N, C-alpha and C positions, 0 to 999 in steps of 0.2 A: 474649914473646906475650900478646896481651889478650885475654879473655872479655867479651862484651856483659854489659851491666847492671853492672859491677862485681864478677863473677863471679871470685874468684882459688883460687889452690892452697897460700896460706899457711901453713894448718896440716894440709894432707893432700894425697893424690896421689889421690884420689877425691870425686867427686862424684855423687849421685843427682838427676838433674833428673827423671824419670819418678815419684818416690813424690812428689814436688812439684808438678808441674804436669799430668801427664797427666789426660784425665776419666775418670771412672769408666765412663762408659758411651761411652766409643772402645770397640768390640767389636775393631775390626783390632788395636789395642795390647794388649788383653787376650789375643786369642789368640795374639800373638807371644810375649807372655810367658810363656805356657803351652806352647807349643811349644817356645821356645829360654830364654826367661829362666828357667823353673824346670824345664825339661825338658832337652834334648839338650845345654847348656852349661853345667848344674850340677856336672858331675863333676869339670871342673878337671884333664885327664888329664898332669898333668905328666910321667909316663913315656911319652907315647905313642911308640910303635915304627914306627918310619918311615923311610925311605932319601931321602923327598922329602915336600915339604910343596906345600901350595898355590900359594905366591909363587913357588915354584923355575919353574913353568911360564913366569911371567912374565920369570925371569930370562932364560931358554930363548929365548925369543920375542925379546926387545927388549934382554937385556945388564941390567949391575945398574948404569952410569954414571949413570942419572936417578934413581937414592935416593940422596938428596942432602938434607941440610938440614934444615928442620921438617918433621916427619913425621908424616901420621896414619893411622891403620888406622880404617876404617868399617866396624864389625860383627866386633870380633875375637874373637867366639866366648867359646874355652877357652884362649885364647893362646898357640896351637899354631905358628903362624909367627913371633909375635911372640916368643916364649923362645926358636925354633930356627935363626930366620933374621933375622929384622929388627933384635934387639939386638945380630948380630956384623955387621950391615953400616957399616964404618968410618966411613963419610960422613954417618952423619946426627947431628943437634944434638939439638934437642928432639923427645920420641916420645911422641905420644898418642894414646889409644886411643878410641873409643867404640862403645858397643853396647847393646842393651835388655835383656839378662839381670841378674841378681841377681846373679850369681856374679861380677860386675866388682869387688864390694866383697872377697871372697875374693882373686882375682889382685891387686888393689893393695897386699896384705897381703904376697904372698909376696916372700921377698927376694932372689930372683933379676930381679924384673920390678918392683923400688924406686923404678928412674929412669925408668918411663912413669909418666905421667899419665891415669888412666880418667875417662870421663865416661859416666855413663848415661843416654843422652837416645834420641830420636829422630832416625833421620837424613835425614827432612824438614824437620827444623828443627833445625838443628846450632846449637849458641852460641857462635860464634866470630865475630870481626868477619873484614870481608872481606879477602881478598889476604895471608893468615898462613902458609900450607903452599908447602914447596918440592914438596914429593911426599905424594900421597893415593894409598892402597892399598884396595881394596875388593874382597870374594869374596863374589859369590852374596849382596848385600844387595837392591842397587836392586830385582832382580825378585820380592821379597816386598813391596813396599811398594804402598799405593796409588795412589801418583803418582809412576810411575818417570822420567816430566821432570823433578820437583819436586828426587825426592831427587838426581839427575844435576846439576842447577843448581845445587844445595845446595853440592854437592862441588866445581865448577867456579868458585862465587865466593869457597872458600877459598883458592883458587891463586893463589898470586903470579904476577906477568908472567914467562912461560916456565916455570912450574909444569909439574907430569906429573901427570897422574892416569892410574892401574893400574886398571882392574875386569873381573871375569869376569861373565857375564849369561847365562843362558838364553836358546834359539836356538828358532826353528821348526823342527822336525824333516822332513827331505828324505828320510832314511832310512826305508823303508816299515814296519819293527818298530820302530824308535822313536818315528814319526807317529803309528802305530794305539794304542804306550805311552802317547801322551799324550792320547789320545781317551779311555783305558781309567782316565786316572790324574784328570781331572776329574771323570769319574763316580764314581770313589771317595771323591774330596774332598768331593762330595756327599751321599753315604754317611755318610761318616764326622762329617760333623758333625750327624748326630741322635744321635749317641751321646754320653756323657759322655767326656774325657780319657783315663780310667783304662782304658777300654772300650776306646778308639781303640787307644791304644798295645798295648794287646794284641791287636788285630785288625791292626795294622801288623805284629806279630811273626809273626804267620800268616801273612799276605801276604809278608813277606819269606823265606818258608820255600818259599812256593810259586815267588817269583821265582827262588829257587836252582832249582828243578830246571826252571822253561821258559827261563832266560836263562844263569844263570852255570854251571852245570855243562854245556851244551854248548860255552859260549864257552871255557870252561875244555879240554875236549877238543880243540878247535878249536886251543887255543893250542899244545897236548903236539903236534900234527899241525905246527905251524909253519905254519899258516894264518894271516896276518896281519890278516883280516877280522874276528876274535874280537873286535877291539876297538871294530867298531860294535855288536856286541851290548851291550845295556842290563845294568848290574853285570857286567860280565865280570870281576870282580875277585874277585868273592866265593866262597867255598868253604865259609863256614858263616852261620847267620843273623844275629849279630852281625856280622859283614863289613858288612853294606848296610841293618840294621836302620834307624842314624840317619838314613840317606840317605833311605831309604823314610819316615820321620818327617815329614823335612825337606820333603818332595815332597808328601807327602796330608795332612797336618796342617795346613802352611799355611794363613795367611788366602786367600793368592791368588798364582797361579802367573804372573807374565807373559813372554812369549817373543817376541821379534824376529826376524825374518831379517837377513840381514849387510846387505839392503840398505836396509832399514826404520830400520836404524838408522844406517847411513848418510846416510840422507836426516836423520835426526833431529839429526847430530851437523854435516851442513852449516848447517842452522839456527841455530849457535849460534857463532857467530863465533871459530874458534876458529884457534891459528895451525897445529895439524897433528893429525891423527888417523889412526889406523891400526887398521882392523877384519879380527883374524884367526879364521877358522871353523875349528874343531877338531868332534872328534866330541862332547868334553863340550859345546861349547857356544861363545861368543862371547867372545874377549880383545881388551880395548879399551884403546889406548894414547891418551892425549890432551896435549895440549900448547898451555896458553892463549896 
């Protein structure tokens, strides 16, 4: 596999293109690094305790058969899916992972991730030649970029013929509780931009406590009563502030949150000359499979 401009991995499985290339005036990049690069993704939670992982939803919806060959994860975060699921897929050959976070360097030095090649870069300008990957996977990245369409087209550019892209993105909410929640989300994002990062994170923790009482605890009560609609309530999984804090930070301190309805996403994909696509709408958002 080759990268543009003669970049290679001869001496390391890690390359940092952010420090080399990005403009110090790019506020979006700076804010993204502050939130994820030196924030939510810095802890490298190697011992993440869970029976399910993000990628499991794609396995459930679309099966594992298309996870083959040269593989790229766009936005690997703390390497949770990589470590616990992706490295255990037998049909993968070369595994690459990109993210904007500084934590990628520490991930690249982990013994159990030594076979993964890490690039720190912007997903709207991926440093690969065309048509090099059989499978690309991305969870919750494109909707935080300044140009959703460009990020999507960049991923599709890298797919080989008949290659497959799986990605998750936020959706426009029809559920009234979540719809009004997104309005409050926009207001809080504007307010929190007036504070420095440390204060904003503290306020997000306080908001997490409030969300527990407004949403999570009522959902837990419905769950105990075997009322399945509890899953339609935002943050229904929370029992303590730390359960939902990182998710609150993701949403409220992100530079941007882009949302599509299912129809809008289908209209977007219709214009991309794809062999096949499937858009599945669930409570969490939109889950998309694309075949080039």
